[in-house]
Steps between C-alpha positions, in 0.01 A plus 500: 500500500471774762237773512762751390596284198138475385465873557801571277357283220174693517691829490685386187179406318334817628779713352506308171129560454479843658792676328365464143156592629623818669680608183221383272234690694591825323466361146122439508456820703674710232403299189191580295206339675368195319810463285680168461787629715258606773324163502814285491690689766190542712452123500868445586477750785187337642641147492832615647320676785284196578812280523696755705208554739452124544867478604449795735216311669740212559769735632254673732369167630853380578569831676192456718624153590867591554571876492859469626590205277375676186651840585815432707666817368240715676534359851810708578342818366339713774204588277400135459646333810150394611391185309136607534576808287668285235194275506270801468678685219643212298231250590155654537558811289682315223222241497243778469688673215543169316126429524426858390724450196332173402156653550573800278688308231230232467214750514659738249575218257145367519346843454640474147427131444139539614425834334245337267329305782504688829330216689826300480662756731287351777691172478605312813868600487427870454249508785720289730797732443295792631426314825860384542633853446253638754625254762863578413438876530325459836787284628765744377322792669451306824862384515611855427292619795653233725855587393447876502573524127269762341641416157347152514165654591526761226598258222204277588265778385608427142366147538163615633471754216595234245236256621235773513560623145544147363169385646328815375589392147464125543153520655373775272241326277534756218832686507560775247679391179816679611510367857694181422783706352511744791514208742769330293716814520443531875585137568809460282657829606400409857693177457803707406452719810486194723807338350713815488404574861619155606810530281609832654414412859603134525792550263632793701520291815776287346720801432393781735277349772455828684303654209285193428213642704540857374160634385653647183581152368133409530363834383689537170352192322153581632504862386655413162253217442195705596617770261528245218156357575334843499684607184414190297141482625452865404647432153265204450196701611593780261547254216161349578328841509635617163269286283207600722578871453542448124162326477330782692663761275380326183153471649493871581 
């Protein structure tokens, strides 16, 4: 079986897992938080993203090994005629985004699972994922610098911010009672940002290669996702403050 054949199998599994996840992302986002629908679809989304990202790691690794063999349709396109650019965008950057997706999905899931025992968030897998994502972000930024691709450098900032905020929570010996929920929102919506970014950018290259590197394709998921994170975190904080205000009013 050739490299391209293995690549196509990984794409098929990636799509089978990723498509339901992309659609299912909006159900837990819009459903009442904590409801059965929210929990069931949130679990489905997380598992689907872990499988899709694992396939993306395989696809990126094959691209690093054989950029022309995995993307023969791009060789004749002037935008991607240089194999080193194919290796950079569809190898190093895809690898980084896949690791970012796994990091956020795993972390966000375990923020909920470990809400009653915060010390479990300092497990080996959670800590290791922070180190792996840091290395992936550094590599993506460095390769972007070498290739003259500012987008690769810019997108790596998301990884550094993710690791920083994740470790702030993980290593905090006494987080506030609400922190696990705020981090869960950040991570799961962040997973959606990562996957939709990859979907728009890497999907576009198969139909309209010349717009695959357009900043707007990368900006729309990021701006939308950040808006959702801020909105839901604000709603949770307000919900948390209401009982406190009521208690103070009764005391007065």
